[in-house]
N, CA, C, O and CB atoms as a CASP TS submission, in Angstrom:
PFRMAT TS
TARGET T0000
AUTHOR 0000-0000-0000
METHOD Language model
MODEL 1
PARENT N/A
ATOM      1  N   UNK     1      11.149 -33.085  29.283  1.00  0.00           N
ATOM      2  CA  UNK     1      10.988 -31.641  29.107  1.00  0.00           C
ATOM      3  C   UNK     1      12.031 -31.093  28.140  1.00  0.00           C
ATOM      4  O   UNK     1      11.742 -30.220  27.321  1.00  0.00           O
ATOM      5  CB  UNK     1      11.090 -30.920  30.458  1.00  0.00           C
ATOM      6  N   UNK     2      13.263 -31.627  28.250  1.00  0.00           N
ATOM      7  CA  UNK     2      14.335 -31.160  27.368  1.00  0.00           C
ATOM      8  C   UNK     2      14.065 -31.500  25.917  1.00  0.00           C
ATOM      9  O   UNK     2      14.356 -30.704  25.024  1.00  0.00           O
ATOM     10  CB  UNK     2      15.659 -31.755  27.790  1.00  0.00           C
ATOM     11  N   UNK     3      13.501 -32.699  25.673  1.00  0.00           N
ATOM     12  CA  UNK     3      13.209 -33.097  24.296  1.00  0.00           C
ATOM     13  C   UNK     3      12.093 -32.256  23.705  1.00  0.00           C
ATOM     14  O   UNK     3      12.115 -31.940  22.516  1.00  0.00           O
ATOM     15  CB  UNK     3      12.836 -34.574  24.233  1.00  0.00           C
ATOM     16  N   UNK     4      11.129 -31.897  24.516  1.00  0.00           N
ATOM     17  CA  UNK     4      10.030 -31.062  24.026  1.00  0.00           C
ATOM     18  C   UNK     4      10.558 -29.690  23.616  1.00  0.00           C
ATOM     19  O   UNK     4      10.198 -29.175  22.557  1.00  0.00           O
ATOM     20  CB  UNK     4       8.928 -30.916  25.104  1.00  0.00           C
ATOM     21  N   UNK     5      11.414 -29.098  24.454  1.00  0.00           N
ATOM     22  CA  UNK     5      11.984 -27.790  24.114  1.00  0.00           C
ATOM     23  C   UNK     5      12.876 -27.887  22.885  1.00  0.00           C
ATOM     24  O   UNK     5      12.883 -26.984  22.049  1.00  0.00           O
ATOM     25  CB  UNK     5      12.780 -27.227  25.299  1.00  0.00           C
ATOM     26  N   UNK     6      13.626 -28.973  22.772  1.00  0.00           N
ATOM     27  CA  UNK     6      14.471 -29.164  21.592  1.00  0.00           C
ATOM     28  C   UNK     6      13.604 -29.294  20.341  1.00  0.00           C
ATOM     29  O   UNK     6      13.936 -28.733  19.296  1.00  0.00           O
ATOM     30  CB  UNK     6      15.370 -30.415  21.759  1.00  0.00           C
ATOM     31  N   UNK     7      12.507 -30.021  20.439  1.00  0.00           N
ATOM     32  CA  UNK     7      11.599 -30.164  19.302  1.00  0.00           C
ATOM     33  C   UNK     7      10.989 -28.834  18.898  1.00  0.00           C
ATOM     34  O   UNK     7      10.883 -28.524  17.712  1.00  0.00           O
ATOM     35  CB  UNK     7      10.498 -31.155  19.630  1.00  0.00           C
ATOM     36  N   UNK     8      10.592 -28.055  19.887  1.00  0.00           N
ATOM     37  CA  UNK     8      10.033 -26.728  19.594  1.00  0.00           C
ATOM     38  C   UNK     8      11.089 -25.839  18.933  1.00  0.00           C
ATOM     39  O   UNK     8      10.784 -25.103  17.995  1.00  0.00           O
ATOM     40  CB  UNK     8       9.504 -26.059  20.891  1.00  0.00           C
ATOM     41  N   UNK     9      12.324 -25.908  19.420  1.00  0.00           N
ATOM     42  CA  UNK     9      13.407 -25.114  18.837  1.00  0.00           C
ATOM     43  C   UNK     9      13.662 -25.533  17.390  1.00  0.00           C
ATOM     44  O   UNK     9      13.895 -24.684  16.529  1.00  0.00           O
ATOM     45  CB  UNK     9      14.695 -25.263  19.670  1.00  0.00           C
ATOM     46  N   UNK    10      13.620 -26.836  17.122  1.00  0.00           N
ATOM     47  CA  UNK    10      13.836 -27.318  15.750  1.00  0.00           C
ATOM     48  C   UNK    10      12.717 -26.828  14.832  1.00  0.00           C
ATOM     49  O   UNK    10      12.979 -26.431  13.697  1.00  0.00           O
ATOM     50  CB  UNK    10      13.915 -28.868  15.720  1.00  0.00           C
ATOM     51  N   UNK    11      11.486 -26.851  15.308  1.00  0.00           N
ATOM     52  CA  UNK    11      10.360 -26.382  14.501  1.00  0.00           C
ATOM     53  C   UNK    11      10.495 -24.886  14.212  1.00  0.00           C
ATOM     54  O   UNK    11      10.252 -24.444  13.089  1.00  0.00           O
ATOM     55  CB  UNK    11       9.023 -26.672  15.219  1.00  0.00           C
ATOM     56  N   UNK    12      10.876 -24.121  15.211  1.00  0.00           N
ATOM     57  CA  UNK    12      11.038 -22.672  15.016  1.00  0.00           C
ATOM     58  C   UNK    12      12.155 -22.381  14.016  1.00  0.00           C
ATOM     59  O   UNK    12      11.986 -21.555  13.119  1.00  0.00           O
ATOM     60  CB  UNK    12      11.337 -21.974  16.361  1.00  0.00           C
ATOM     61  N   UNK    13      13.292 -23.054  14.166  1.00  0.00           N
ATOM     62  CA  UNK    13      14.397 -22.863  13.217  1.00  0.00           C
ATOM     63  C   UNK    13      13.974 -23.297  11.822  1.00  0.00           C
ATOM     64  O   UNK    13      14.342 -22.658  10.836  1.00  0.00           O
ATOM     65  CB  UNK    13      15.648 -23.652  13.664  1.00  0.00           C
ATOM     66  N   UNK    14      13.199 -24.383  11.728  1.00  0.00           N
ATOM     67  CA  UNK    14      12.703 -24.833  10.425  1.00  0.00           C
ATOM     68  C   UNK    14      11.820 -23.793   9.760  1.00  0.00           C
ATOM     69  O   UNK    14      11.944 -23.549   8.560  1.00  0.00           O
ATOM     70  CB  UNK    14      11.935 -26.128  10.577  1.00  0.00           C
ATOM     71  N   UNK    15      10.924 -23.175  10.530  1.00  0.00           N
ATOM     72  CA  UNK    15      10.069 -22.127   9.957  1.00  0.00           C
ATOM     73  C   UNK    15      10.891 -20.910   9.527  1.00  0.00           C
ATOM     74  O   UNK    15      10.603 -20.291   8.502  1.00  0.00           O
ATOM     75  CB  UNK    15       8.996 -21.702  10.972  1.00  0.00           C
ATOM     76  N   UNK    16      11.904 -20.574  10.308  1.00  0.00           N
ATOM     77  CA  UNK    16      12.758 -19.440   9.938  1.00  0.00           C
ATOM     78  C   UNK    16      13.471 -19.722   8.627  1.00  0.00           C
ATOM     79  O   UNK    16      13.517 -18.867   7.742  1.00  0.00           O
ATOM     80  CB  UNK    16      13.786 -19.141  11.048  1.00  0.00           C
ATOM     81  N   UNK    17      14.030 -20.928   8.500  1.00  0.00           N
ATOM     82  CA  UNK    17      14.735 -21.298   7.266  1.00  0.00           C
ATOM     83  C   UNK    17      13.764 -21.373   6.086  1.00  0.00           C
ATOM     84  O   UNK    17      14.101 -20.957   4.977  1.00  0.00           O
ATOM     85  CB  UNK    17      15.461 -22.651   7.445  1.00  0.00           C
ATOM     86  N   UNK    18      12.566 -21.899   6.320  1.00  0.00           N
ATOM     87  CA  UNK    18      11.570 -21.979   5.258  1.00  0.00           C
ATOM     88  C   UNK    18      11.176 -20.581   4.776  1.00  0.00           C
ATOM     89  O   UNK    18      11.047 -20.348   3.574  1.00  0.00           O
ATOM     90  CB  UNK    18      10.330 -22.744   5.745  1.00  0.00           C
ATOM     91  N   UNK    19      10.991 -19.671   5.702  1.00  0.00           N
ATOM     92  CA  UNK    19      10.667 -18.298   5.324  1.00  0.00           C
ATOM     93  C   UNK    19      11.781 -17.643   4.526  1.00  0.00           C
ATOM     94  O   UNK    19      11.529 -16.902   3.576  1.00  0.00           O
ATOM     95  CB  UNK    19      10.377 -17.477   6.556  1.00  0.00           C
ATOM     96  N   UNK    20      13.022 -17.927   4.925  1.00  0.00           N
ATOM     97  CA  UNK    20      14.169 -17.359   4.202  1.00  0.00           C
ATOM     98  C   UNK    20      14.236 -17.910   2.787  1.00  0.00           C
ATOM     99  O   UNK    20      14.471 -17.161   1.839  1.00  0.00           O
ATOM    100  CB  UNK    20      15.483 -17.655   4.946  1.00  0.00           C
ATOM    101  N   UNK    21      14.033 -19.211   2.639  1.00  0.00           N
ATOM    102  CA  UNK    21      14.091 -19.842   1.314  1.00  0.00           C
ATOM    103  C   UNK    21      12.952 -19.338   0.427  1.00  0.00           C
ATOM    104  O   UNK    21      13.168 -19.047  -0.750  1.00  0.00           O
ATOM    105  CB  UNK    21      14.025 -21.381   1.443  1.00  0.00           C
ATOM    106  N   UNK    22      11.751 -19.235   0.977  1.00  0.00           N
ATOM    107  CA  UNK    22      10.622 -18.733   0.192  1.00  0.00           C
ATOM    108  C   UNK    22      10.859 -17.282  -0.220  1.00  0.00           C
ATOM    109  O   UNK    22      10.532 -16.898  -1.343  1.00  0.00           O
ATOM    110  CB  UNK    22       9.308 -18.853   0.992  1.00  0.00           C
ATOM    111  N   UNK    23      11.419 -16.481   0.671  1.00  0.00           N
ATOM    112  CA  UNK    23      11.749 -15.099   0.318  1.00  0.00           C
ATOM    113  C   UNK    23      12.789 -15.026  -0.787  1.00  0.00           C
ATOM    114  O   UNK    23      12.687 -14.200  -1.694  1.00  0.00           O
ATOM    115  CB  UNK    23      12.250 -14.351   1.539  1.00  0.00           C
ATOM    116  N   UNK    24      13.785 -15.891  -0.707  1.00  0.00           N
ATOM    117  CA  UNK    24      14.821 -15.921  -1.743  1.00  0.00           C
ATOM    118  C   UNK    24      14.228 -16.324  -3.086  1.00  0.00           C
ATOM    119  O   UNK    24      14.530 -15.710  -4.109  1.00  0.00           O
ATOM    120  CB  UNK    24      15.950 -16.889  -1.352  1.00  0.00           C
ATOM    121  N   UNK    25      13.382 -17.356  -3.088  1.00  0.00           N
ATOM    122  CA  UNK    25      12.750 -17.781  -4.337  1.00  0.00           C
ATOM    123  C   UNK    25      11.839 -16.694  -4.900  1.00  0.00           C
ATOM    124  O   UNK    25      11.776 -16.502  -6.114  1.00  0.00           O
ATOM    125  CB  UNK    25      11.954 -19.066  -4.116  1.00  0.00           C
ATOM    126  N   UNK    26      11.138 -15.988  -4.025  1.00  0.00           N
ATOM    127  CA  UNK    26      10.292 -14.889  -4.491  1.00  0.00           C
ATOM    128  C   UNK    26      11.109 -13.779  -5.129  1.00  0.00           C
ATOM    129  O   UNK    26      10.717 -13.218  -6.152  1.00  0.00           O
ATOM    130  CB  UNK    26       9.477 -14.329  -3.340  1.00  0.00           C
ATOM    131  N   UNK    27      12.237 -13.468  -4.528  1.00  0.00           N
ATOM    132  CA  UNK    27      13.116 -12.434  -5.083  1.00  0.00           C
ATOM    133  C   UNK    27      13.675 -12.860  -6.435  1.00  0.00           C
ATOM    134  O   UNK    27      13.723 -12.061  -7.370  1.00  0.00           O
ATOM    135  CB  UNK    27      14.265 -12.129  -4.113  1.00  0.00           C
ATOM    136  N   UNK    28      14.098 -14.118  -6.538  1.00  0.00           N
ATOM    137  CA  UNK    28      14.621 -14.609  -7.820  1.00  0.00           C
ATOM    138  C   UNK    28      13.538 -14.602  -8.897  1.00  0.00           C
ATOM    139  O   UNK    28      13.805 -14.254 -10.048  1.00  0.00           O
ATOM    140  CB  UNK    28      15.190 -16.028  -7.657  1.00  0.00           C
ATOM    141  N   UNK    29      12.324 -14.985  -8.526  1.00  0.00           N
ATOM    142  CA  UNK    29      11.222 -14.967  -9.484  1.00  0.00           C
ATOM    143  C   UNK    29      10.916 -13.544  -9.939  1.00  0.00           C
ATOM    144  O   UNK    29      10.657 -13.302 -11.118  1.00  0.00           O
ATOM    145  CB  UNK    29       9.971 -15.604  -8.872  1.00  0.00           C
ATOM    146  N   UNK    30      10.949 -12.608  -8.996  1.00  0.00           N
ATOM    147  CA  UNK    30      10.683 -11.210  -9.337  1.00  0.00           C
ATOM    148  C   UNK    30      11.706 -10.706 -10.349  1.00  0.00           C
ATOM    149  O   UNK    30      11.340 -10.080 -11.344  1.00  0.00           O
ATOM    150  CB  UNK    30      10.704 -10.329  -8.071  1.00  0.00           C
ATOM    151  N   UNK    31      12.990 -10.975 -10.098  1.00  0.00           N
ATOM    152  CA  UNK    31      14.023 -10.495 -11.010  1.00  0.00           C
ATOM    153  C   UNK    31      13.955 -11.213 -12.358  1.00  0.00           C
ATOM    154  O   UNK    31      14.243 -10.609 -13.391  1.00  0.00           O
ATOM    155  CB  UNK    31      15.405 -10.682 -10.386  1.00  0.00           C
ATOM    156  N   UNK    32      13.580 -12.491 -12.361  1.00  0.00           N
ATOM    157  CA  UNK    32      13.424 -13.208 -13.626  1.00  0.00           C
ATOM    158  C   UNK    32      12.293 -12.592 -14.446  1.00  0.00           C
ATOM    159  O   UNK    32      12.418 -12.445 -15.662  1.00  0.00           O
ATOM    160  CB  UNK    32      13.151 -14.708 -13.373  1.00  0.00           C
ATOM    161  N   UNK    33      11.199 -12.235 -13.792  1.00  0.00           N
ATOM    162  CA  UNK    33      10.094 -11.595 -14.506  1.00  0.00           C
ATOM    163  C   UNK    33      10.487 -10.225 -15.048  1.00  0.00           C
ATOM    164  O   UNK    33      10.128  -9.870 -16.171  1.00  0.00           O
ATOM    165  CB  UNK    33       8.888 -11.460 -13.589  1.00  0.00           C
ATOM    166  N   UNK    34      11.224  -9.458 -14.248  1.00  0.00           N
ATOM    167  CA  UNK    34      11.660  -8.128 -14.697  1.00  0.00           C
ATOM    168  C   UNK    34      12.576  -8.259 -15.904  1.00  0.00           C
ATOM    169  O   UNK    34      12.415  -7.530 -16.883  1.00  0.00           O
ATOM    170  CB  UNK    34      12.381  -7.367 -13.557  1.00  0.00           C
ATOM    171  N   UNK    35      13.540  -9.184 -15.849  1.00  0.00           N
ATOM    172  CA  UNK    35      14.469  -9.377 -16.971  1.00  0.00           C
ATOM    173  C   UNK    35      13.718  -9.889 -18.195  1.00  0.00           C
ATOM    174  O   UNK    35      14.023  -9.492 -19.320  1.00  0.00           O
ATOM    175  CB  UNK    35      15.599 -10.363 -16.584  1.00  0.00           C
ATOM    176  N   UNK    36      12.734 -10.772 -17.985  1.00  0.00           N
ATOM    177  CA  UNK    36      11.941 -11.273 -19.098  1.00  0.00           C
ATOM    178  C   UNK    36      11.146 -10.176 -19.783  1.00  0.00           C
ATOM    179  O   UNK    36      11.088 -10.127 -21.012  1.00  0.00           O
ATOM    180  CB  UNK    36      11.009 -12.350 -18.622  1.00  0.00           C
ATOM    181  N   UNK    37      10.533  -9.295 -19.002  1.00  0.00           N
ATOM    182  CA  UNK    37       9.772  -8.182 -19.579  1.00  0.00           C
ATOM    183  C   UNK    37      10.696  -7.260 -20.366  1.00  0.00           C
ATOM    184  O   UNK    37      10.344  -6.808 -21.456  1.00  0.00           O
ATOM    185  CB  UNK    37       9.039  -7.389 -18.474  1.00  0.00           C
ATOM    186  N   UNK    38      11.875  -6.980 -19.817  1.00  0.00           N
ATOM    187  CA  UNK    38      12.834  -6.129 -20.530  1.00  0.00           C
ATOM    188  C   UNK    38      13.244  -6.776 -21.842  1.00  0.00           C
ATOM    189  O   UNK    38      13.354  -6.091 -22.859  1.00  0.00           O
ATOM    190  CB  UNK    38      14.077  -5.858 -19.660  1.00  0.00           C
ATOM    191  N   UNK    39      13.475  -8.095 -21.835  1.00  0.00           N
ATOM    192  CA  UNK    39      13.873  -8.796 -23.056  1.00  0.00           C
ATOM    193  C   UNK    39      12.762  -8.759 -24.105  1.00  0.00           C
ATOM    194  O   UNK    39      13.035  -8.569 -25.290  1.00  0.00           O
ATOM    195  CB  UNK    39      14.244 -10.248 -22.737  1.00  0.00           C
ATOM    196  N   UNK    40      11.514  -8.940 -23.675  1.00  0.00           N
ATOM    197  CA  UNK    40      10.392  -8.905 -24.622  1.00  0.00           C
ATOM    198  C   UNK    40      10.240  -7.504 -25.214  1.00  0.00           C
ATOM    199  O   UNK    40      10.052  -7.358 -26.421  1.00  0.00           O
ATOM    200  CB  UNK    40       9.077  -9.339 -23.927  1.00  0.00           C
ATOM    201  N   UNK    41      10.319  -6.488 -24.379  1.00  0.00           N
ATOM    202  CA  UNK    41      10.198  -5.113 -24.871  1.00  0.00           C
ATOM    203  C   UNK    41      11.337  -4.789 -25.844  1.00  0.00           C
ATOM    204  O   UNK    41      11.106  -4.169 -26.882  1.00  0.00           O
ATOM    205  CB  UNK    41      10.201  -4.111 -23.690  1.00  0.00           C
ATOM    206  N   UNK    42      12.555  -5.204 -25.515  1.00  0.00           N
ATOM    207  CA  UNK    42      13.689  -4.955 -26.404  1.00  0.00           C
ATOM    208  C   UNK    42      13.497  -5.674 -27.736  1.00  0.00           C
ATOM    209  O   UNK    42      13.822  -5.126 -28.790  1.00  0.00           O
ATOM    210  CB  UNK    42      15.003  -5.404 -25.743  1.00  0.00           C
ATOM    211  N   UNK    43      12.972  -6.893 -27.693  1.00  0.00           N
ATOM    212  CA  UNK    43      12.724  -7.629 -28.937  1.00  0.00           C
ATOM    213  C   UNK    43      11.685  -6.943 -29.813  1.00  0.00           C
ATOM    214  O   UNK    43      11.843  -6.861 -31.031  1.00  0.00           O
ATOM    215  CB  UNK    43      12.270  -9.045 -28.624  1.00  0.00           C
ATOM    216  N   UNK    44      10.623  -6.451 -29.184  1.00  0.00           N
ATOM    217  CA  UNK    44       9.582  -5.752 -29.947  1.00  0.00           C
ATOM    218  C   UNK    44      10.129  -4.466 -30.549  1.00  0.00           C
ATOM    219  O   UNK    44       9.844  -4.151 -31.704  1.00  0.00           O
ATOM    220  CB  UNK    44       8.368  -5.442 -29.051  1.00  0.00           C
ATOM    221  N   UNK    45      10.908  -3.726 -29.779  1.00  0.00           N
ATOM    222  CA  UNK    45      11.492  -2.477 -30.289  1.00  0.00           C
ATOM    223  C   UNK    45      12.440  -2.768 -31.445  1.00  0.00           C
ATOM    224  O   UNK    45      12.420  -2.069 -32.458  1.00  0.00           O
ATOM    225  CB  UNK    45      12.238  -1.722 -29.165  1.00  0.00           C
ATOM    226  N   UNK    46      13.267  -3.793 -31.299  1.00  0.00           N
ATOM    227  CA  UNK    46      14.193  -4.126 -32.383  1.00  0.00           C
ATOM    228  C   UNK    46      13.438  -4.550 -33.644  1.00  0.00           C
ATOM    229  O   UNK    46      13.842  -4.205 -34.755  1.00  0.00           O
ATOM    230  CB  UNK    46      15.149  -5.243 -31.942  1.00  0.00           C
ATOM    231  N   UNK    47      12.338  -5.301 -33.475  1.00  0.00           N
ATOM    232  CA  UNK    47      11.549  -5.717 -34.633  1.00  0.00           C
ATOM    233  C   UNK    47      10.914  -4.505 -35.312  1.00  0.00           C
ATOM    234  O   UNK    47      10.884  -4.426 -36.540  1.00  0.00           O
ATOM    235  CB  UNK    47      10.461  -6.726 -34.213  1.00  0.00           C
ATOM    236  N   UNK    48      10.408  -3.563 -34.519  1.00  0.00           N
ATOM    237  CA  UNK    48       9.807  -2.360 -35.100  1.00  0.00           C
ATOM    238  C   UNK    48      10.844  -1.507 -35.815  1.00  0.00           C
ATOM    239  O   UNK    48      10.572  -0.979 -36.893  1.00  0.00           O
ATOM    240  CB  UNK    48       9.116  -1.536 -34.018  1.00  0.00           C
ATOM    241  N   UNK    49      12.019  -1.365 -35.235  1.00  0.00           N
ATOM    242  CA  UNK    49      13.077  -0.569 -35.849  1.00  0.00           C
ATOM    243  C   UNK    49      13.495  -1.211 -37.165  1.00  0.00           C
ATOM    244  O   UNK    49      13.680  -0.523 -38.170  1.00  0.00           O
ATOM    245  CB  UNK    49      14.291  -0.431 -34.898  1.00  0.00           C
ATOM    246  N   UNK    50      13.645  -2.544 -37.152  1.00  0.00           N
ATOM    247  CA  UNK    50      14.049  -3.243 -38.375  1.00  0.00           C
ATOM    248  C   UNK    50      12.964  -3.108 -39.453  1.00  0.00           C
ATOM    249  O   UNK    50      13.291  -2.935 -40.628  1.00  0.00           O
ATOM    250  CB  UNK    50      14.330  -4.739 -38.077  1.00  0.00           C
ATOM    251  N   UNK    51      11.698  -3.182 -39.080  1.00  0.00           N
ATOM    252  CA  UNK    51      10.608  -3.072 -40.048  1.00  0.00           C
ATOM    253  C   UNK    51      10.542  -1.652 -40.618  1.00  0.00           C
ATOM    254  O   UNK    51      10.339  -1.482 -41.820  1.00  0.00           O
ATOM    255  CB  UNK    51       9.261  -3.452 -39.392  1.00  0.00           C
ATOM    256  N   UNK    52      10.710  -0.641 -39.778  1.00  0.00           N
ATOM    257  CA  UNK    52      10.650   0.735 -40.256  1.00  0.00           C
ATOM    258  C   UNK    52      11.856   1.080 -41.123  1.00  0.00           C
ATOM    259  O   UNK    52      11.729   1.845 -42.079  1.00  0.00           O
ATOM    260  CB  UNK    52      10.563   1.697 -39.081  1.00  0.00           C
ATOM    261  N   UNK    53      13.007   0.534 -40.805  1.00  0.00           N
ATOM    262  CA  UNK    53      14.206   0.818 -41.598  1.00  0.00           C
ATOM    263  C   UNK    53      14.062   0.225 -42.998  1.00  0.00           C
ATOM    264  O   UNK    53      14.527   0.816 -43.973  1.00  0.00           O
ATOM    265  CB  UNK    53      15.471   0.254 -40.901  1.00  0.00           C
ATOM    266  N   UNK    54      13.428  -0.924 -43.100  1.00  0.00           N
ATOM    267  CA  UNK    54      13.236  -1.546 -44.416  1.00  0.00           C
ATOM    268  C   UNK    54      12.237  -0.807 -45.275  1.00  0.00           C
ATOM    269  O   UNK    54      12.379  -0.795 -46.497  1.00  0.00           O
ATOM    270  CB  UNK    54      12.789  -2.970 -44.254  1.00  0.00           C
ATOM    271  N   UNK    55      11.230  -0.188 -44.680  1.00  0.00           N
ATOM    272  CA  UNK    55      10.203   0.489 -45.469  1.00  0.00           C
ATOM    273  C   UNK    55      10.640   1.897 -45.887  1.00  0.00           C
ATOM    274  O   UNK    55      10.061   2.473 -46.807  1.00  0.00           O
ATOM    275  CB  UNK    55       8.901   0.563 -44.675  1.00  0.00           C
ATOM    276  N   UNK    56      11.656   2.453 -45.220  1.00  0.00           N
ATOM    277  CA  UNK    56      12.114   3.795 -45.564  1.00  0.00           C
ATOM    278  C   UNK    56      12.935   3.802 -46.840  1.00  0.00           C
ATOM    279  O   UNK    56      12.983   4.819 -47.532  1.00  0.00           O
ATOM    280  CB  UNK    56      12.926   4.378 -44.429  1.00  0.00           C
ATOM    281  N   UNK    57      13.574   2.705 -47.164  1.00  0.00           N
ATOM    282  CA  UNK    57      14.521   2.684 -48.280  1.00  0.00           C
ATOM    283  C   UNK    57      13.851   2.654 -49.622  1.00  0.00           C
ATOM    284  O   UNK    57      14.529   2.634 -50.650  1.00  0.00           O
ATOM    285  CB  UNK    57      15.424   1.512 -48.163  1.00  0.00           C
TER
END
């Protein structure tokens, strides 16, 4: 009986840790996507500014 309860406890702790790790990875992925979008937008804006500055002269 003790081994069965210990096994159940290990499975529950494993699911808790798995959920925490998946949540952490999801958060990191979300922030990576946000930073990537900001970098792409900044690159496009810089390219447009550089192109417009060259045509004004």
